[in-house]
N, C-alpha and C positions, 0 to 999 in steps of 0.2 A: 568752796573757788570761784572765781572772778569774774568778772565777765568776758565771752568769745570775742577777739577782734576778727576782720576780715582777712585774714593772712591765714587762720587756724579755720574760719570759717571752708575756704577755700581748700584747706591741706588733713584736711581732719580724715582720720582713720573711718573705718566703720563702726558704728554699733550710737546712742545719744550722749547729747553732748551738751551741757546746761547753762542758757547764758543768764540762769536770774527770774525769777517771780514767775514762774513756771514755760517759759520758752526757750524749747529746743531745739538744735541741730541736729535730725539724723539720716546718719550716714550709709546709704543700704549698701549691702557686699557688691551692688557694679557698681559703686562709685557714684550714686543719683544721688542729691546733697534736698530736706526740703526741712524746713520750720514748720512745727507745731506748736499748740501751746496746751496747757492742761489749765485747765480751770471745773469750779465744784459749781453744777447748775442748783438752780433756787432747789430743790431736797438735799442737796449739800453730797450729790458722788462728786465723785472725778469723772469729767473727759476732757477728753482733748480735739482740739478741732486743727486741721493745717490753714496755712498759712501762706504757702507757697512753697513752690520750686527755688533753689539757686542753682544758674544764676539771672531768672527772671525775679527776680524776688530778694534784694542785696537782704545783709544783716539791719544793716540801716534802714530800710521801708519794713522791715521782718516787726522790729522792736516797736515801729511807730501800729501797725494794722494792733502787736498786742496791748500797749497803752489808751488806745478806739476802741479795742472787747471788754478790756476790764473798765474802763468809763461807764459801755452803757450794758445793759440787764444780760444776762444771759441769752442762749436760745432758750427756746423753752421744750425742743426734742430733738430729736436729729435732724442734718442737716442745719442751713440755711434758714428753713423760715422761721418766722416767731419771734425774729427780731429785728432789730433797724441795722440797714446790712449798709457796705460801703461801697462804694462806686468798688475799691479793688478786690473786693470780695466777690463783689457779683458778674465783675471778668473773670472772675478766678473758675466759677459756678459755668458761668460761658464761654472760654475755654475749653473747659472740661468736656461739653457740648457739641462744641464742634469739633472737637479732635476727632473725635470716631470719626466724620466724613471728608477729614482730610487723607488722599494716597499714602501709603506707608514711608513712600520715599520721596514724600515733600511733605509730610507733617512736621517736620524740626526750625525749616528756613518757613514755612505758614506760623506755628508757633512762636518763632524769633521773632518775625514780623508782625506779629499779635501784639506784644507787649510793644515792640519799639517805638512802636505808634504811637501806644496808650500813655508809658513814663516820656516819650520827647514830646508830642503836641500838647496832651492833657491829663500830666503830671498834676497838677492844680488841685484836680478834680478827686485823685485816686483815694484821697482818705475824708474825706467828707463823704458821712451819710447819703445814699443818693435820695433818699425823701428830703433833702437840704440844694440837692443842684437844680438850679435851676434855668429857664433857658440862657439869661446871660450868660449865665455860664459856660454853658456848651457855646455859643459865638463868642466868646473871649477866645476858646480853642480852634471853633474853624475860622474864624474868619482873616485868620493872619496870613492864616495857609492859603485862602480859599481860591485866588487868582493866581495863586503861585508853585502850590503843590496841586493840582488839582488832582490826581486822580489821586493821592496819600487822604487829600482832604475830605473826598467820598466814602472811602475809605472806615478811616477814621470816625465819619459822619454817621455806616451802616454799625459798627463796632457798640459808639456807644449809644448810639438809636439799639441796639438788642441787647447790651448790660443795662440800659436802665428800663427794659423793658420787663429783664426777668424780674430786677428787682420792682417793680410794678403788679406783677403777678403774683411776690408774696407778702407785701404790704399792702394792708389795703389805704394806706395811710398818705397813697404818693397818688394821687389825685388822674395825673398827665403826663406822662414821655417827654422829660425838658427836651429828646434828643431829634422831637417826634417834627409833623407835619405844619406847632407853631411859629416852625421858624423857616420856616419855608419861604417867606417874604423878606429876611431880610439875608435871605442867603442868594445873590446873581444866579441866574440861568448859566449852565456852565454845557459847551456844546459838545456834542456827543463825534470825538471824530474817532477814527476807523486808525489804528498807526501800524505800520507794515515795518516788519524787519526789514533793515538794510541787507540789498544781494547783491552777489557777486557773478558777471557776466560768465556763463563755461566756460568760457576762453583762457581767461584769465587767474580759474582756481590751483592751474601749473604751479603757474607762481609762485603765485601766493602758498603754494606749499615748500615750492623752494626755500623763502625768506625766510616761513615760519620752524622748516627746517631749522634754521642756521639764531635765530631767535636764543637768546641770554635767561631765558627764563626759566625756571624747572621743568624738569622733566615729568612729571606727573603730564604736567598739563599744556605740554605742548604734544605729548602725547596721545591727550587722550583729543586734543582738539584734531591731529590727524584722525583721528578714529573718528571722528563725526563724518569730517567728511568722506574718508571711504564709504562707512557704512549706511551715510542717507542720516542715520540719529539722530534722536532730537539731544539735545546738549544733555539734561537731567536725564537719558536713560542712560548716556555712554558715563557720565559721571560715579553716577550708582550702578556700574557695572560691575557684576563678580565672579571671580574663578567659575563658581558652583556652577553658575548658566551658561560658564563656554565647552564646547564637546565637540571632539576636535577642530573641524569649517564649520560647526555652528554656532552660534547663540543666536539664543531663546531667552527673550525681555521677561519676566513677568506681568502676572493682569497688574499686579502692582504698584507698576511702575509706567503701566503704558496710558497713553489719556484717554482711547477708546478702552480701558478698564477691558479689555481683553490680552492673550501671549503672543509677543510677537515673535518670528523666523525670520535670523536674519546671516544668509546666507555670507557666508567670511572672503575674500578674494585673497590674494597669497598675500598681495601688499597690505591685507589689513592682520594677515599672519605673522609675517612679521613686527607689525607695530605692536601682538601682545610678548611676540618670542623679549623683545628690545625691551616690554612695559612686568614680564617674567622678575628683573634684574631690581624690578622695584617694592618687590612684596614686602610688606611690612606685617607679616602674621592679623593683617584684619580682612583675608577675606575679597578687598578692592583689589580692579585692572588699575587702578591709577590714584592709587591713592594721596590723600593729603599730605602735605610735609609733615617731618617731625616735630614741631609744636603741635600740630591740632591729627595727634594719631589716632587711630582710627575714624575720623572725620570725612564724610563726601566732601570732593572737591567741589570749593564755588562755585557759582557761578559767573563770576567777576572773575576769574584766578582763568577764563576760557576767553573773556573778552579783552582782557588783557594786554598778549603779544600782538593781536592785529589790535589795540592802540597803536601798542611801543614800536610798530615799524608800519603805522600809515596804511595799512588795508583795511577802506574802506567798506567795510561788513559787519557782519555779528554771525556768531558761531550757527545759526539760523538760517540766515542767506546762503549757504553754501549748498541747505536742503534747497536752498527754491533752485540752485545754480544746477542741480544735479533735477529738479524735475523738470526744467529747458531742456535739460542736454536730452533727455528721456522722452519729452515729444519727441524731438527727431530722430528719433534712432528709427529705422523705417519696420525691422522686424519687431518693435514692441508695443504690444497693444497697451489698451490706457488700463486696463483693467490691474495688468500686472506695473506697471511705475505705479500708478496708487499703489500698491501693498509693498513694493521698493522705497518710500514712503512711512508704510504702517496708516497715509488716509483709508478710511469707510470706505471704497469703490462705489457711487452710488446710490440711490434710493432704494426703497424698502425691496421693492420689487425685481434690481437688480441684484444685490443679498440676497432673494430667494432660490435666484439659479444658479448661484455662487456659493449657494449654502458659506461653508466649513473653509471651503480651497482656499491655499495662500498663495497657488499660482508660484510655489516655491523650485521646477524644474525651469521655469522662463525666465525668474528673475534671479537666477544666479548664475547663469552669460550679460546679463546686462549690468549686474553688479562685478563681473568680472573688467569689463569691457571699459564701462567707466572709471576702475580704479585703473588700468592704460591707457587710458587717456589724462587721469589726472597726474599720476605719478606712474609712467611708465617705468620700466627694468633699464637698469646701467647710467 
């Protein structure tokens, strides 16, 4: 059997597909694809080692990893300890450790961002043995973007520090972390800037919704953005909403998808329910209320999908900016308590003492008429 092609990797059916010299593509029934290398250890026993999941690891990258692996001594035992790790192999181990800390709703994006940073800005290091990476190598990746892509550069430096620290823990031959304190003097200090989401005045929200209703973009993004405005939800909470979370006029966002790590009940106004009625026409069997376009079936809408209509229509705010508008409007309502207003946006209201008095109350009875009044204000009937 010949070598695999990139197209075959993308469309291969479930099973094991050989590429030669022990390298195989394994396709699970779920469609998940990963590369596995079979080799013989020092005792002659056959073993398998994972080289990463596709598409984070391409066929060409898997072949390079396999070649590096064959050129080195096989592991002395299970896992990666006992051999010279490449940066890519250590990065995969760190990725798997980090994955357990990511919230389920954000795990996919966090994983993609992690690999994208390394592949785009640290690609020259990926197939190098960790023990050969120098401070100059790390600075060669960081300095070109340190002053222009400051947030990405900081994250990349953190990624490399973790990866090389992991390798250092397993390899006695690595005396120091090349991304550690030794490079501080070569990196100019970056100012600690706190960025704020661009907001919109609550008196301008109704006009913005009218404009967005006529937007030429996809229906899922248009409806999801309207749902964000009417419910005060965060973008990620709305984009990840499923029909299983909707019960009559109540939307319960599970703890795993909430910033505070606690489930949150959202009373749905009549206008929000109208959005859901329109969204039912988009049902593609994925269970998502606002499914991504057909070419991205079963995937959550991207954050960019909700930003794009705002840019196209020159509405100077972000999806999160509508939450600020709602909070400002709530502050002006004479019948709205501070705690209820905070609960409307799923904020943790106050300090530990305040929470001790509120206990588990989410002030739903007070929030329901407030959210209906907000919907009537920004999306009046007729």
